[in-house]
All heavy atoms as TSV, in Angstrom:
chain	resi	resn	atom	element	x	y	z
A	1	LEU	N	N	-1.295	12.246	-16.231
A	1	LEU	CA	C	0.134	12.132	-16.091
A	1	LEU	C	C	0.493	11.717	-14.677
A	1	LEU	O	O	-0.178	12.117	-13.715
A	1	LEU	CB	C	0.817	13.448	-16.415
A	1	LEU	CG	C	0.631	13.976	-17.830
A	1	LEU	CD1	C	1.228	15.395	-17.924
A	1	LEU	CD2	C	1.275	13.107	-18.844
A	2	PHE	N	N	1.556	10.946	-14.546
A	2	PHE	CA	C	2.065	10.529	-13.234
A	2	PHE	C	C	3.300	11.375	-12.926
A	2	PHE	O	O	4.217	11.473	-13.736
A	2	PHE	CB	C	2.433	9.060	-13.251
A	2	PHE	CG	C	3.112	8.590	-12.008
A	2	PHE	CD1	C	2.443	8.470	-10.825
A	2	PHE	CD2	C	4.473	8.286	-12.021
A	2	PHE	CE1	C	3.077	8.044	-9.654
A	2	PHE	CE2	C	5.141	7.857	-10.875
A	2	PHE	CZ	C	4.426	7.730	-9.692
A	3	TYR	N	N	3.317	11.983	-11.743
A	3	TYR	CA	C	4.452	12.767	-11.302
A	3	TYR	C	C	5.020	12.172	-10.007
A	3	TYR	O	O	4.271	11.825	-9.122
A	3	TYR	CB	C	4.050	14.217	-11.039
A	3	TYR	CG	C	3.623	14.951	-12.265
A	3	TYR	CD1	C	2.289	15.126	-12.566
A	3	TYR	CD2	C	4.558	15.490	-13.144
A	3	TYR	CE1	C	1.892	15.807	-13.712
A	3	TYR	CE2	C	4.171	16.164	-14.274
A	3	TYR	CZ	C	2.829	16.324	-14.547
A	3	TYR	OH	O	2.451	16.984	-15.675
A	4	ARG	N	N	6.338	12.111	-9.932
A	4	ARG	CA	C	6.980	11.544	-8.746
A	4	ARG	C	C	7.278	12.582	-7.673
A	4	ARG	O	O	7.664	12.241	-6.574
A	4	ARG	CB	C	8.280	10.841	-9.155
A	4	ARG	CG	C	8.005	9.574	-9.961
A	4	ARG	CD	C	9.248	8.782	-10.240
A	4	ARG	NE	N	9.963	8.493	-9.020
A	4	ARG	CZ	C	11.268	8.222	-8.952
A	4	ARG	NH1	N	11.972	8.196	-10.075
A	4	ARG	NH2	N	11.847	7.982	-7.820
A	5	SER	N	N	7.105	13.879	-7.972
A	5	SER	CA	C	7.347	14.937	-6.981
A	5	SER	C	C	6.211	15.957	-7.044
A	5	SER	O	O	5.492	16.034	-8.069
A	5	SER	CB	C	8.687	15.613	-7.241
A	5	SER	OG	O	8.673	16.279	-8.478
A	6	PRO	N	N	6.033	16.751	-6.000
A	6	PRO	CA	C	4.966	17.731	-5.967
A	6	PRO	C	C	5.143	18.874	-6.974
A	6	PRO	O	O	4.206	19.481	-7.416
A	6	PRO	CB	C	4.906	18.231	-4.543
A	6	PRO	CG	C	6.113	17.708	-3.858
A	6	PRO	CD	C	6.717	16.635	-4.706
A	7	SER	N	N	6.376	19.160	-7.319
A	7	SER	CA	C	6.717	20.198	-8.316
A	7	SER	C	C	8.098	19.896	-8.871
A	7	SER	O	O	8.869	19.157	-8.251
A	7	SER	CB	C	6.649	21.594	-7.722
A	7	SER	OG	O	7.778	21.847	-6.924
A	8	PRO	N	N	8.454	20.464	-10.008
A	8	PRO	CA	C	9.768	20.169	-10.600
A	8	PRO	C	C	10.925	20.545	-9.692
A	8	PRO	O	O	11.978	19.930	-9.774
A	8	PRO	CB	C	9.784	21.023	-11.868
A	8	PRO	CG	C	8.357	21.211	-12.219
A	8	PRO	CD	C	7.625	21.279	-10.923
A	9	GLU	N	N	10.744	21.523	-8.783
A	9	GLU	CA	C	11.824	21.951	-7.887
A	9	GLU	C	C	11.943	21.099	-6.638
A	9	GLU	O	O	12.964	21.153	-5.936
A	9	GLU	CB	C	11.603	23.416	-7.469
A	9	GLU	CG	C	11.572	24.416	-8.590
A	9	GLU	CD	C	10.193	24.482	-9.255
A	9	GLU	OE1	O	9.180	24.240	-8.598
A	9	GLU	OE2	O	10.170	24.754	-10.474
A	10	ASP	N	N	10.918	20.309	-6.332
A	10	ASP	CA	C	10.910	19.518	-5.105
A	10	ASP	C	C	11.470	18.115	-5.322
A	10	ASP	O	O	11.412	17.599	-6.442
A	10	ASP	CB	C	9.471	19.376	-4.585
A	10	ASP	CG	C	8.912	20.687	-4.069
A	10	ASP	OD1	O	9.687	21.488	-3.509
A	10	ASP	OD2	O	7.719	20.916	-4.245
A	11	PRO	N	N	11.979	17.510	-4.251
A	11	PRO	CA	C	12.463	16.121	-4.384
A	11	PRO	C	C	11.295	15.162	-4.617
A	11	PRO	O	O	10.131	15.494	-4.297
A	11	PRO	CB	C	13.131	15.851	-3.028
A	11	PRO	CG	C	12.584	16.868	-2.086
A	11	PRO	CD	C	12.160	18.054	-2.936
A	12	VAL	N	N	11.608	13.992	-5.154
A	12	VAL	CA	C	10.573	12.976	-5.384
A	12	VAL	C	C	10.037	12.472	-4.071
A	12	VAL	O	O	10.712	12.545	-3.046
A	12	VAL	CB	C	11.112	11.819	-6.251
A	12	VAL	CG1	C	11.478	12.299	-7.647
A	12	VAL	CG2	C	12.269	11.105	-5.593
A	13	PHE	N	N	8.811	11.944	-4.092
A	13	PHE	CA	C	8.227	11.382	-2.896
A	13	PHE	C	C	8.988	10.152	-2.412
A	13	PHE	O	O	9.264	10.014	-1.237
A	13	PHE	CB	C	6.763	10.987	-3.148
A	13	PHE	CG	C	5.851	12.162	-3.357
A	13	PHE	CD1	C	5.401	12.473	-4.627
A	13	PHE	CD2	C	5.430	12.917	-2.293
A	13	PHE	CE1	C	4.554	13.563	-4.817
A	13	PHE	CE2	C	4.554	14.004	-2.463
A	13	PHE	CZ	C	4.135	14.333	-3.741
A	14	LYS	N	N	9.329	9.254	-3.342
A	14	LYS	CA	C	10.026	8.014	-3.003
A	14	LYS	C	C	11.052	7.703	-4.115
A	14	LYS	O	O	10.813	7.977	-5.281
A	14	LYS	CB	C	9.057	6.838	-2.902
A	14	LYS	CG	C	8.101	6.908	-1.734
A	14	LYS	CD	C	8.819	6.621	-0.439
A	14	LYS	CE	C	7.855	6.578	0.730
A	14	LYS	NZ	N	8.528	6.272	1.974
A	15	GLU	N	N	12.153	7.096	-3.691
A	15	GLU	CA	C	13.224	6.652	-4.601
A	15	GLU	C	C	13.245	5.121	-4.606
A	15	GLU	O	O	12.727	4.486	-3.676
A	15	GLU	CB	C	14.586	7.137	-4.111
A	15	GLU	CG	C	14.787	8.618	-4.154
A	15	GLU	CD	C	15.176	9.145	-5.506
A	15	GLU	OE1	O	15.248	8.370	-6.494
A	15	GLU	OE2	O	15.435	10.351	-5.605
A	16	VAL	N	N	13.843	4.561	-5.634
A	16	VAL	CA	C	14.097	3.131	-5.659
A	16	VAL	C	C	14.942	2.754	-4.433
A	16	VAL	O	O	15.878	3.465	-4.104
A	16	VAL	CB	C	14.803	2.704	-6.959
A	16	VAL	CG1	C	15.263	1.257	-6.927
A	16	VAL	CG2	C	13.908	2.942	-8.160
A	17	GLY	N	N	14.537	1.711	-3.726
A	17	GLY	CA	C	15.220	1.302	-2.527
A	17	GLY	C	C	14.629	1.831	-1.240
A	17	GLY	O	O	14.939	1.364	-0.166
A	18	ASP	N	N	13.737	2.825	-1.345
A	18	ASP	CA	C	13.089	3.380	-0.149
A	18	ASP	C	C	12.087	2.392	0.452
A	18	ASP	O	O	11.450	1.629	-0.282
A	18	ASP	CB	C	12.346	4.660	-0.485
A	18	ASP	CG	C	13.237	5.866	-0.664
A	18	ASP	OD1	O	14.450	5.725	-0.414
A	18	ASP	OD2	O	12.727	6.925	-1.072
A	19	ALA	N	N	11.955	2.456	1.751
A	19	ALA	CA	C	10.925	1.672	2.458
A	19	ALA	C	C	9.547	2.213	2.088
A	19	ALA	O	O	9.394	3.414	1.795
A	19	ALA	CB	C	11.122	1.778	3.964
A	20	LEU	N	N	8.572	1.337	2.050
A	20	LEU	CA	C	7.212	1.700	1.685
A	20	LEU	C	C	6.231	1.035	2.658
A	20	LEU	O	O	6.269	-0.156	2.838
A	20	LEU	CB	C	6.918	1.268	0.242
A	20	LEU	CG	C	5.662	1.800	-0.400
A	20	LEU	CD1	C	5.706	3.316	-0.506
A	20	LEU	CD2	C	5.495	1.195	-1.777
A	21	ALA	N	N	5.379	1.853	3.271
A	21	ALA	CA	C	4.375	1.365	4.182
A	21	ALA	C	C	3.007	1.911	3.769
A	21	ALA	O	O	2.934	2.913	3.042
A	21	ALA	CB	C	4.684	1.777	5.598
A	22	SER	N	N	1.968	1.280	4.192
A	22	SER	CA	C	0.594	1.707	3.874
A	22	SER	C	C	0.420	3.172	4.246
A	22	SER	O	O	0.805	3.608	5.327
A	22	SER	CB	C	-0.399	0.822	4.600
A	22	SER	OG	O	-1.695	1.142	4.166
A	23	GLY	N	N	-0.133	3.931	3.316
A	23	GLY	CA	C	-0.353	5.355	3.540
A	23	GLY	C	C	0.702	6.273	2.958
A	23	GLY	O	O	0.489	7.468	2.833
A	24	ASP	N	N	1.885	5.739	2.608
A	24	ASP	CA	C	2.950	6.540	2.041
A	24	ASP	C	C	2.567	7.055	0.645
A	24	ASP	O	O	2.072	6.281	-0.197
A	24	ASP	CB	C	4.240	5.751	1.906
A	24	ASP	CG	C	4.928	5.481	3.203
A	24	ASP	OD1	O	4.493	6.024	4.257
A	24	ASP	OD2	O	5.929	4.706	3.207
A	25	THR	N	N	2.820	8.299	0.366
A	25	THR	CA	C	2.560	8.869	-0.977
A	25	THR	C	C	3.712	8.489	-1.889
A	25	THR	O	O	4.878	8.678	-1.550
A	25	THR	CB	C	2.433	10.407	-0.866
A	25	THR	OG1	O	1.349	10.727	-0.005
A	25	THR	CG2	C	2.181	11.002	-2.241
A	26	ILE	N	N	3.339	7.990	-3.059
A	26	ILE	CA	C	4.355	7.605	-4.043
A	26	ILE	C	C	4.397	8.558	-5.247
A	26	ILE	O	O	5.367	8.572	-5.996
A	26	ILE	CB	C	4.178	6.151	-4.553
A	26	ILE	CG1	C	2.821	5.984	-5.203
A	26	ILE	CG2	C	4.385	5.176	-3.440
A	26	ILE	CD1	C	2.666	4.696	-5.980
A	27	GLY	N	N	3.367	9.375	-5.392
A	27	GLY	CA	C	3.334	10.292	-6.535
A	27	GLY	C	C	2.004	11.005	-6.629
A	27	GLY	O	O	1.154	10.910	-5.752
A	28	LEU	N	N	1.847	11.725	-7.738
A	28	LEU	CA	C	0.633	12.462	-8.020
A	28	LEU	C	C	0.117	12.078	-9.408
A	28	LEU	O	O	0.928	11.806	-10.320
A	28	LEU	CB	C	0.887	13.969	-8.025
A	28	LEU	CG	C	1.389	14.596	-6.724
A	28	LEU	CD1	C	1.745	16.065	-6.983
A	28	LEU	CD2	C	0.350	14.502	-5.639
A	29	ILE	N	N	-1.185	12.078	-9.571
A	29	ILE	CA	C	-1.799	11.880	-10.889
A	29	ILE	C	C	-2.485	13.185	-11.236
A	29	ILE	O	O	-3.239	13.749	-10.449
A	29	ILE	CB	C	-2.839	10.724	-10.867
A	29	ILE	CG1	C	-2.177	9.407	-10.558
A	29	ILE	CG2	C	-3.608	10.686	-12.174
A	29	ILE	CD1	C	-1.310	8.823	-11.670
A	30	GLU	N	N	-2.202	13.674	-12.455
A	30	GLU	CA	C	-2.849	14.909	-12.927
A	30	GLU	C	C	-3.970	14.520	-13.872
A	30	GLU	O	O	-3.791	13.766	-14.837
A	30	GLU	CB	C	-1.851	15.768	-13.698
A	30	GLU	CG	C	-2.487	17.014	-14.275
A	30	GLU	CD	C	-1.587	17.785	-15.223
A	30	GLU	OE1	O	-0.429	17.358	-15.434
A	30	GLU	OE2	O	-2.061	18.793	-15.759
A	31	VAL	N	N	-5.150	15.069	-13.562
A	31	VAL	CA	C	-6.336	14.875	-14.415
A	31	VAL	C	C	-6.960	16.243	-14.623
A	31	VAL	O	O	-7.442	16.840	-13.657
A	31	VAL	CB	C	-7.361	13.911	-13.770
A	31	VAL	CG1	C	-8.569	13.754	-14.648
A	31	VAL	CG2	C	-6.721	12.572	-13.440
A	32	MET	N	N	-6.909	16.727	-15.828
A	32	MET	CA	C	-7.505	18.030	-16.198
A	32	MET	C	C	-7.040	19.144	-15.251
A	32	MET	O	O	-7.845	19.919	-14.733
A	32	MET	CB	C	-9.031	17.931	-16.235
A	32	MET	CG	C	-9.490	16.940	-17.312
A	32	MET	SD	S	-11.277	16.791	-17.422
A	32	MET	CE	C	-11.708	18.413	-18.023
A	33	LYS	N	N	-5.752	19.222	-15.010
A	33	LYS	CA	C	-5.086	20.250	-14.179
A	33	LYS	C	C	-5.394	20.123	-12.697
A	33	LYS	O	O	-5.059	21.002	-11.923
A	33	LYS	CB	C	-5.425	21.648	-14.689
A	33	LYS	CG	C	-4.998	21.918	-16.107
A	33	LYS	CD	C	-3.514	21.816	-16.249
A	33	LYS	CE	C	-3.079	22.048	-17.698
A	33	LYS	NZ	N	-1.712	21.739	-17.930
A	34	PHE	N	N	-5.988	19.037	-12.267
A	34	PHE	CA	C	-6.139	18.715	-10.850
A	34	PHE	C	C	-5.162	17.618	-10.495
A	34	PHE	O	O	-4.964	16.685	-11.280
A	34	PHE	CB	C	-7.577	18.257	-10.522
A	34	PHE	CG	C	-8.586	19.342	-10.577
A	34	PHE	CD1	C	-9.347	19.546	-11.735
A	34	PHE	CD2	C	-8.777	20.209	-9.514
A	34	PHE	CE1	C	-10.278	20.554	-11.802
A	34	PHE	CE2	C	-9.712	21.225	-9.574
A	34	PHE	CZ	C	-10.458	21.402	-10.720
A	35	PHE	N	N	-4.535	17.726	-9.338
A	35	PHE	CA	C	-3.524	16.766	-8.907
A	35	PHE	C	C	-4.038	15.973	-7.709
A	35	PHE	O	O	-4.463	16.517	-6.713
A	35	PHE	CB	C	-2.228	17.509	-8.544
A	35	PHE	CG	C	-1.591	18.164	-9.731
A	35	PHE	CD1	C	-1.968	19.432	-10.118
A	35	PHE	CD2	C	-0.623	17.510	-10.470
A	35	PHE	CE1	C	-1.413	20.041	-11.224
A	35	PHE	CE2	C	-0.067	18.094	-11.576
A	35	PHE	CZ	C	-0.453	19.380	-11.957
A	36	TYR	N	N	-3.933	14.641	-7.848
A	36	TYR	CA	C	-4.438	13.719	-6.824
A	36	TYR	C	C	-3.266	12.881	-6.302
A	36	TYR	O	O	-2.564	12.254	-7.080
A	36	TYR	CB	C	-5.500	12.779	-7.402
A	36	TYR	CG	C	-6.693	13.534	-7.947
A	36	TYR	CD1	C	-6.751	13.902	-9.291
A	36	TYR	CD2	C	-7.734	13.896	-7.132
A	36	TYR	CE1	C	-7.803	14.575	-9.825
A	36	TYR	CE2	C	-8.837	14.602	-7.648
A	36	TYR	CZ	C	-8.865	14.939	-8.974
A	36	TYR	OH	O	-9.947	15.624	-9.486
A	37	PRO	N	N	-3.048	12.889	-4.972
A	37	PRO	CA	C	-1.979	12.067	-4.429
A	37	PRO	C	C	-2.303	10.573	-4.571
A	37	PRO	O	O	-3.451	10.163	-4.429
A	37	PRO	CB	C	-1.914	12.474	-2.951
A	37	PRO	CG	C	-3.233	13.093	-2.661
A	37	PRO	CD	C	-3.780	13.635	-3.954
A	38	ILE	N	N	-1.281	9.813	-4.872
A	38	ILE	CA	C	-1.376	8.365	-4.960
A	38	ILE	C	C	-0.639	7.788	-3.767
A	38	ILE	O	O	0.581	7.967	-3.643
A	38	ILE	CB	C	-0.759	7.829	-6.267
A	38	ILE	CG1	C	-1.422	8.470	-7.494
A	38	ILE	CG2	C	-0.862	6.308	-6.333
A	38	ILE	CD1	C	-2.919	8.264	-7.588
A	39	ALA	N	N	-1.375	7.130	-2.885
A	39	ALA	CA	C	-0.790	6.561	-1.691
A	39	ALA	C	C	-0.785	5.029	-1.800
A	39	ALA	O	O	-1.684	4.447	-2.404
A	39	ALA	CB	C	-1.565	6.982	-0.441
A	40	TYR	N	N	0.250	4.424	-1.254
A	40	TYR	CA	C	0.345	2.962	-1.211
A	40	TYR	C	C	-0.677	2.452	-0.185
A	40	TYR	O	O	-0.706	2.900	0.947
A	40	TYR	CB	C	1.770	2.558	-0.830
A	40	TYR	CG	C	1.919	1.066	-0.657
A	40	TYR	CD1	C	1.715	0.215	-1.714
A	40	TYR	CD2	C	2.278	0.544	0.582
A	40	TYR	CE1	C	1.886	-1.169	-1.538
A	40	TYR	CE2	C	2.445	-0.830	0.754
A	40	TYR	CZ	C	2.243	-1.668	-0.314
A	40	TYR	OH	O	2.388	-3.001	-0.149
A	41	ASP	N	N	-1.512	1.527	-0.621
A	41	ASP	CA	C	-2.522	0.976	0.299
A	41	ASP	C	C	-2.389	-0.531	0.445
A	41	ASP	O	O	-3.351	-1.225	0.707
A	41	ASP	CB	C	-3.941	1.334	-0.179
A	41	ASP	CG	C	-4.300	0.727	-1.519
A	41	ASP	OD1	O	-3.426	0.137	-2.160
A	41	ASP	OD2	O	-5.444	0.881	-1.924
A	42	GLY	N	N	-1.159	-0.996	0.301
A	42	GLY	CA	C	-0.895	-2.428	0.431
A	42	GLY	C	C	-1.041	-2.920	1.855
A	42	GLY	O	O	-1.043	-2.155	2.800
A	43	VAL	N	N	-1.134	-4.236	1.957
A	43	VAL	CA	C	-1.311	-4.854	3.275
A	43	VAL	C	C	0.010	-5.208	3.919
A	43	VAL	O	O	0.056	-5.634	5.068
A	43	VAL	CB	C	-2.212	-6.116	3.174
A	43	VAL	CG1	C	-3.617	-5.721	2.773
A	43	VAL	CG2	C	-1.607	-7.116	2.206
A	44	PHE	N	N	1.131	-5.086	3.194
A	44	PHE	CA	C	2.445	-5.367	3.755
A	44	PHE	C	C	3.376	-4.214	3.478
A	44	PHE	O	O	3.191	-3.440	2.544
A	44	PHE	CB	C	3.015	-6.683	3.210
A	44	PHE	CG	C	3.242	-6.665	1.720
A	44	PHE	CD1	C	4.416	-6.170	1.174
A	44	PHE	CD2	C	2.296	-7.173	0.840
A	44	PHE	CE1	C	4.651	-6.165	-0.200
A	44	PHE	CE2	C	2.512	-7.153	-0.531
A	44	PHE	CZ	C	3.679	-6.653	-1.053
A	45	SER	N	N	4.392	-4.058	4.306
A	45	SER	CA	C	5.439	-3.071	4.029
A	45	SER	C	C	6.504	-3.736	3.195
A	45	SER	O	O	6.611	-4.951	3.135
A	45	SER	CB	C	6.008	-2.529	5.339
A	45	SER	OG	O	6.582	-3.558	6.097
A	46	GLY	N	N	7.273	-2.917	2.557
A	46	GLY	CA	C	8.342	-3.441	1.701
A	46	GLY	C	C	9.261	-2.311	1.264
A	46	GLY	O	O	9.342	-1.265	1.916
A	47	LYS	N	N	9.925	-2.524	0.135
A	47	LYS	CA	C	10.757	-1.493	-0.436
A	47	LYS	C	C	10.515	-1.407	-1.935
A	47	LYS	O	O	10.113	-2.399	-2.567
A	47	LYS	CB	C	12.239	-1.672	-0.117
A	47	LYS	CG	C	12.919	-2.748	-0.886
A	47	LYS	CD	C	14.417	-2.720	-0.572
A	47	LYS	CE	C	15.112	-3.698	-1.535
A	47	LYS	NZ	N	16.530	-3.610	-1.479
A	48	ILE	N	N	10.767	-0.250	-2.494
A	48	ILE	CA	C	10.539	-0.030	-3.915
A	48	ILE	C	C	11.713	-0.632	-4.692
A	48	ILE	O	O	12.858	-0.271	-4.486
A	48	ILE	CB	C	10.413	1.476	-4.226
A	48	ILE	CG1	C	9.215	2.032	-3.475
A	48	ILE	CG2	C	10.286	1.705	-5.719
A	48	ILE	CD1	C	9.038	3.521	-3.598
A	49	GLU	N	N	11.387	-1.589	-5.548
A	49	GLU	CA	C	12.409	-2.240	-6.402
A	49	GLU	C	C	12.650	-1.416	-7.676
A	49	GLU	O	O	13.792	-1.262	-8.071
A	49	GLU	CB	C	11.935	-3.648	-6.811
A	49	GLU	CG	C	11.940	-4.626	-5.647
A	49	GLU	CD	C	13.346	-4.904	-5.168
A	49	GLU	OE1	O	14.279	-5.045	-5.993
A	49	GLU	OE2	O	13.526	-5.007	-3.932
A	50	ARG	N	N	11.576	-0.919	-8.293
A	50	ARG	CA	C	11.718	-0.090	-9.490
A	50	ARG	C	C	10.400	0.551	-9.857
A	50	ARG	O	O	9.339	0.056	-9.472
A	50	ARG	CB	C	12.256	-0.875	-10.674
A	50	ARG	CG	C	11.352	-1.940	-11.198
A	50	ARG	CD	C	12.042	-2.760	-12.304
A	50	ARG	NE	N	11.319	-3.965	-12.551
A	50	ARG	CZ	C	10.602	-4.211	-13.624
A	50	ARG	NH1	N	10.529	-3.305	-14.603
A	50	ARG	NH2	N	9.964	-5.345	-13.778
A	51	PHE	N	N	10.465	1.665	-10.560
A	51	PHE	CA	C	9.263	2.316	-11.088
A	51	PHE	C	C	9.051	1.795	-12.502
A	51	PHE	O	O	9.997	1.607	-13.268
A	51	PHE	CB	C	9.433	3.834	-11.112
A	51	PHE	CG	C	9.250	4.449	-9.754
A	51	PHE	CD1	C	10.300	4.581	-8.856
A	51	PHE	CD2	C	7.989	4.880	-9.338
A	51	PHE	CE1	C	10.118	5.122	-7.606
A	51	PHE	CE2	C	7.795	5.436	-8.106
A	51	PHE	CZ	C	8.856	5.539	-7.231
A	52	LEU	N	N	7.794	1.572	-12.865
A	52	LEU	CA	C	7.441	1.068	-14.178
A	52	LEU	C	C	7.087	2.159	-15.146
A	52	LEU	O	O	6.934	1.909	-16.339
A	52	LEU	CB	C	6.287	0.060	-14.064
A	52	LEU	CG	C	6.557	-1.133	-13.188
A	52	LEU	CD1	C	5.285	-1.972	-13.022
A	52	LEU	CD2	C	7.676	-1.999	-13.762
A	53	VAL	N	N	6.939	3.385	-14.657
A	53	VAL	CA	C	6.642	4.543	-15.506
A	53	VAL	C	C	7.623	5.657	-15.165
A	53	VAL	O	O	8.044	5.801	-14.013
A	53	VAL	CB	C	5.177	5.027	-15.349
A	53	VAL	CG1	C	4.211	3.981	-15.836
A	53	VAL	CG2	C	4.866	5.402	-13.935
A	54	GLU	N	N	7.910	6.480	-16.141
A	54	GLU	CA	C	8.815	7.621	-15.935
A	54	GLU	C	C	8.021	8.808	-15.374
A	54	GLU	O	O	6.777	8.850	-15.507
A	54	GLU	CB	C	9.473	8.000	-17.271
A	54	GLU	CG	C	10.355	6.945	-17.871
A	54	GLU	CD	C	11.599	6.681	-17.045
A	54	GLU	OE1	O	12.158	7.650	-16.492
A	54	GLU	OE2	O	12.006	5.516	-16.954
A	55	ASP	N	N	8.720	9.745	-14.816
A	55	ASP	CA	C	8.098	10.944	-14.309
A	55	ASP	C	C	7.456	11.704	-15.468
A	55	ASP	O	O	7.990	11.739	-16.566
A	55	ASP	CB	C	9.173	11.827	-13.644
A	55	ASP	CG	C	8.571	12.996	-12.889
A	55	ASP	OD1	O	7.554	12.820	-12.241
A	55	ASP	OD2	O	9.156	14.085	-12.983
A	56	ALA	N	N	6.293	12.295	-15.211
A	56	ALA	CA	C	5.544	13.095	-16.177
A	56	ALA	C	C	5.103	12.275	-17.379
A	56	ALA	O	O	5.052	12.777	-18.503
A	56	ALA	CB	C	6.335	14.303	-16.608
A	57	THR	N	N	4.775	11.013	-17.147
A	57	THR	CA	C	4.355	10.094	-18.202
A	57	THR	C	C	2.849	9.862	-18.131
A	57	THR	O	O	2.307	9.691	-17.036
A	57	THR	CB	C	5.076	8.734	-18.058
A	57	THR	OG1	O	6.488	8.972	-18.109
A	57	THR	CG2	C	4.688	7.766	-19.129
A	58	PRO	N	N	2.156	9.820	-19.267
A	58	PRO	CA	C	0.747	9.469	-19.244
A	58	PRO	C	C	0.523	8.041	-18.708
A	58	PRO	O	O	1.322	7.149	-19.006
A	58	PRO	CB	C	0.296	9.548	-20.707
A	58	PRO	CG	C	1.341	10.388	-21.370
A	58	PRO	CD	C	2.613	10.138	-20.625
A	59	VAL	N	N	-0.512	7.866	-17.926
A	59	VAL	CA	C	-0.889	6.577	-17.391
A	59	VAL	C	C	-2.398	6.386	-17.537
A	59	VAL	O	O	-3.124	7.334	-17.774
A	59	VAL	CB	C	-0.507	6.416	-15.888
A	59	VAL	CG1	C	1.008	6.398	-15.717
A	59	VAL	CG2	C	-1.110	7.499	-15.036
A	60	VAL	N	N	-2.831	5.137	-17.423
A	60	VAL	CA	C	-4.259	4.815	-17.504
A	60	VAL	C	C	-4.698	4.184	-16.183
A	60	VAL	O	O	-3.869	3.634	-15.452
A	60	VAL	CB	C	-4.584	3.899	-18.692
A	60	VAL	CG1	C	-4.288	4.577	-20.007
A	60	VAL	CG2	C	-3.844	2.592	-18.603
A	61	SER	N	N	-5.967	4.236	-15.928
A	61	SER	CA	C	-6.527	3.646	-14.701
A	61	SER	C	C	-6.150	2.183	-14.585
A	61	SER	O	O	-6.265	1.408	-15.544
A	61	SER	CB	C	-8.050	3.798	-14.708
A	61	SER	OG	O	-8.603	3.258	-13.565
A	62	GLY	N	N	-5.655	1.806	-13.420
A	62	GLY	CA	C	-5.290	0.411	-13.162
A	62	GLY	C	C	-3.876	0.025	-13.584
A	62	GLY	O	O	-3.440	-1.093	-13.329
A	63	GLN	N	N	-3.162	0.931	-14.213
A	63	GLN	CA	C	-1.801	0.638	-14.684
A	63	GLN	C	C	-0.836	0.532	-13.492
A	63	GLN	O	O	-0.828	1.403	-12.633
A	63	GLN	CB	C	-1.306	1.735	-15.631
A	63	GLN	CG	C	0.077	1.550	-16.136
A	63	GLN	CD	C	0.485	2.649	-17.116
A	63	GLN	OE1	O	-0.328	3.435	-17.557
A	63	GLN	NE2	N	1.757	2.709	-17.436
A	64	PRO	N	N	-0.046	-0.539	-13.411
A	64	PRO	CA	C	0.959	-0.641	-12.344
A	64	PRO	C	C	1.977	0.486	-12.476
A	64	PRO	O	O	2.417	0.814	-13.588
A	64	PRO	CB	C	1.603	-1.992	-12.569
A	64	PRO	CG	C	0.669	-2.740	-13.458
A	64	PRO	CD	C	-0.049	-1.726	-14.271
A	65	LEU	N	N	2.375	1.054	-11.349
A	65	LEU	CA	C	3.320	2.155	-11.351
A	65	LEU	C	C	4.696	1.772	-10.855
A	65	LEU	O	O	5.686	2.398	-11.216
A	65	LEU	CB	C	2.780	3.317	-10.487
A	65	LEU	CG	C	1.430	3.867	-10.892
A	65	LEU	CD1	C	0.964	4.902	-9.876
A	65	LEU	CD2	C	1.493	4.459	-12.293
A	66	LEU	N	N	4.774	0.744	-9.968
A	66	LEU	CA	C	6.054	0.354	-9.406
A	66	LEU	C	C	6.017	-1.097	-8.970
A	66	LEU	O	O	4.962	-1.719	-8.899
A	66	LEU	CB	C	6.415	1.259	-8.220
A	66	LEU	CG	C	5.489	1.223	-7.007
A	66	LEU	CD1	C	6.285	1.617	-5.778
A	66	LEU	CD2	C	4.352	2.159	-7.175
A	67	VAL	N	N	7.227	-1.611	-8.697
A	67	VAL	CA	C	7.397	-2.974	-8.223
A	67	VAL	C	C	7.876	-2.868	-6.795
A	67	VAL	O	O	8.817	-2.109	-6.494
A	67	VAL	CB	C	8.399	-3.760	-9.072
A	67	VAL	CG1	C	8.668	-5.142	-8.490
A	67	VAL	CG2	C	7.921	-3.875	-10.510
A	68	ILE	N	N	7.252	-3.615	-5.891
A	68	ILE	CA	C	7.573	-3.577	-4.474
A	68	ILE	C	C	8.007	-4.962	-4.029
A	68	ILE	O	O	7.385	-5.973	-4.382
A	68	ILE	CB	C	6.352	-3.176	-3.643
A	68	ILE	CG1	C	5.841	-1.814	-4.127
A	68	ILE	CG2	C	6.642	-3.147	-2.169
A	68	ILE	CD1	C	4.434	-1.508	-3.676
A	69	SER	N	N	9.088	-5.034	-3.246
A	69	SER	CA	C	9.482	-6.320	-2.654
A	69	SER	C	C	9.030	-6.309	-1.218
A	69	SER	O	O	9.116	-5.318	-0.489
A	69	SER	CB	C	10.997	-6.493	-2.718
A	69	SER	OG	O	11.643	-5.537	-1.944
A	70	LYS	N	N	8.526	-7.440	-0.777
A	70	LYS	CA	C	8.005	-7.601	0.587
A	70	LYS	C	C	9.155	-7.707	1.574
A	70	LYS	O	O	10.150	-8.360	1.309
A	70	LYS	CB	C	7.113	-8.837	0.655
A	70	LYS	CG	C	6.348	-8.963	1.929
A	70	LYS	CD	C	5.412	-10.192	1.842
A	70	LYS	CE	C	4.685	-10.365	3.150
A	70	LYS	NZ	N	3.786	-11.520	3.076
A	71	ASP	N	N	8.997	-7.059	2.735
A	71	ASP	CA	C	10.013	-7.148	3.802
A	71	ASP	C	C	10.051	-8.560	4.365
A	71	ASP	O	O	9.116	-9.281	4.412
A	71	ASP	CB	C	9.703	-6.189	4.933
A	71	ASP	CG	C	10.185	-4.796	4.604
A	71	ASP	OD1	O	10.988	-4.606	3.666
A	71	ASP	OD2	O	9.753	-3.840	5.280
């Protein structure tokens, strides 16, 4: 599952329109009750145009999670 925040009570890591730079955390992936941070590792900075998956949605390896526009 893909989660946009560290817990249901916490704010999301990033919103649509937020700036995004290499190393920024965009969400968490849950695998068998273990949570792994997903960090942006792109070569350019930009901003988040939209998320392609909803919060708490199942995802598969290699699936795009968001659309980024280049600065």
